[in-house]
N, C-alpha and C positions, 0 to 999 in steps of 0.2 A: 504494500500500500504506500502510495506516495505521500510525503509530508508536505506541509504548506510551503516550506522552503524550496522543495523540489518543484512544486507547481510554479513558484515564482521564477525559478531558473528557466523553466520552459517558456513562461510568458515574456521574460526579458530578452529573449532571443539568443540565448546561449545554446542553440541547437547543435553547434559544432561539437561540443563535448558529448552530446547524446549520440551524434552520428559516429563519432570516432570510438565510442564505447568507453570513454574514460568515466562517464557517469551512467550508472544503470538505474533506471526508474521503472518500478512496477506500478502501473497506474490501475486503480480500481475504477473502471469506467461505468459501473452500474448506475451511479447517480446521473452521470452525464447522458448516458443512453436513455435512461428513464425520462429525463427532461426533454431530450430530443424527440422521443416517441410521443410524449404528452403534447408537446408543441405541434408536432405533425398532425396528431389526431384532432386537436382543437382547430387547426387550419382546415382540415378536411371537413369537419362538422360545420364550419362556417361557409365552405365553398359548395358542398353538396346541394343545399337548397337553391343556390343560384343556377345549378345545372338541372334542376327539376327532380333531384333525387331526395326522397324523404324517408329513406329506409331507417335512419337513426332518430327520426323525430318522434317524440311522444305524441300520440294521437290526442289532439285537443280540438274540439269543435267550438265554433264561435257563437253558436246559437242553440236554443232549445230545439229538440226535434220537432219538425213540422208533422205532416201527415205520415204515419208509419206505413211502410210498404213491405210486402212479403213475397217470398219465393217458397213454394212447396213442390218438391220434385224428388223422385227416387228415394223417398223415405227421409228427406231432410226438411228442416224448416229454418228459414233465415229471415231476419227482420232488419230493415234499414230505413234511411231517410235522406233527403237532399239537404245539403249544407253548403254554405258559401265556399268552403274549402274543397268540396267534391261530394261524393256519395259515401255515407257512413253505414257500415254494417255493425250492428249492435252486438255487444258481448253476449255470449250464450248461443249465438246463431250457429247453425251447423253447415258444413260443406260436404258435398259428395266426395268420397275418398278415392274412388277409381276414376282416373282421367280417361276421356274418350279419345279417339283418333283425331277428332276435329279441334282439339284444344290447341290454341296458338302456343308456340314455344315460349313466348314471353310470359304467358299466364302460368305455364309449368314452372318457369323460373321464379315468378312471383310467389307461387304457392310454396315452393321449396324454401324461399327466403322467409316467408311468414312462419313456417314450421321451425326453421332454424332460430328465429328470433323469439319463439314462444308465443307468438300472436295467435296461432292455431295449434291445437295439439290433437294427437291421435286418441280418440275416445271410443275405440272399438270399431264399429262399422262406418263411422263418420269422423270428420275432424270438427272441432268446436273452437269458436273464438274465445280467447281468454280476456279480451278487452275490446272496446269499440275500435274500429279500424276505418280510417278515411281512405277511399280510393279516388283516383283521378276522374272516374266516370262511373255511371250506373252499369255500363256494359262490362267494365273491368271487374266490378264487384260481382255482377251476375256470373261472369265467366269463372271467377275464383270459386264462388259458391257451388256452381253446378259442374265444375271440372270439365267444361267444354266451351266452345265458341258460343257467344251469347249476345243478344241485343237487349241491353238492360232496360231500354225504354218500353220494350214489349214484355219482358219477363217479370219485372217488379210490378206488383199490383197492390191496390189498397184493399181494405176489408170487404168492400162491395164488389171487387173484381175489376175495377177500372185500372187500366194500365197506366204507367207513368207517362207514356206518350199522350194518352187521352187527358190526363190531369193537366199536363203542361199546355196542351192545345186549348183546353177550356180556360185556363188561367190567361193565356195569351189573348184569346178572344175577349175575355172580360177586361183586360188591360186596354185593349184597342178600343172597346166601347166607352170606357171611362175617359179616355184621352180625346175622344171625338167631340 
């Protein structure tokens, strides 16, 4: 382990002695490496959101849930809602375990990442969400939940059976009428 004096030797530029072997220093780099790693991780955590990557972000929604929407398929039940940050699948929702041949590769990767992060876990015949999870779109949420390619605007439905697409179109018509 290097002493403070030896570190000062290095800092003051007496590298010649080190190179010729007249001074031997055994440096414990653990603290330095830890500091470098911590600095790197903090930099990455600040850069990832700029790149659209939210894998390390804690799921925080900015509003209370609006109308709850549901998917029931292949023995699973999932609940979600629209949020300004995207589409939120609620904790306790289930996902189909076995992926189909039509699942896009990026959804397979996303599902694996969610398992690795502990966001979804294997609970027998299905996977279950351990926390609320924000997705970039209702379609990505539906694809993860159903383990297949999906159109979230058609697959997510309210308790009366209206699709998200129908709900959005009705809201758009209502907004158009109020602005006229």
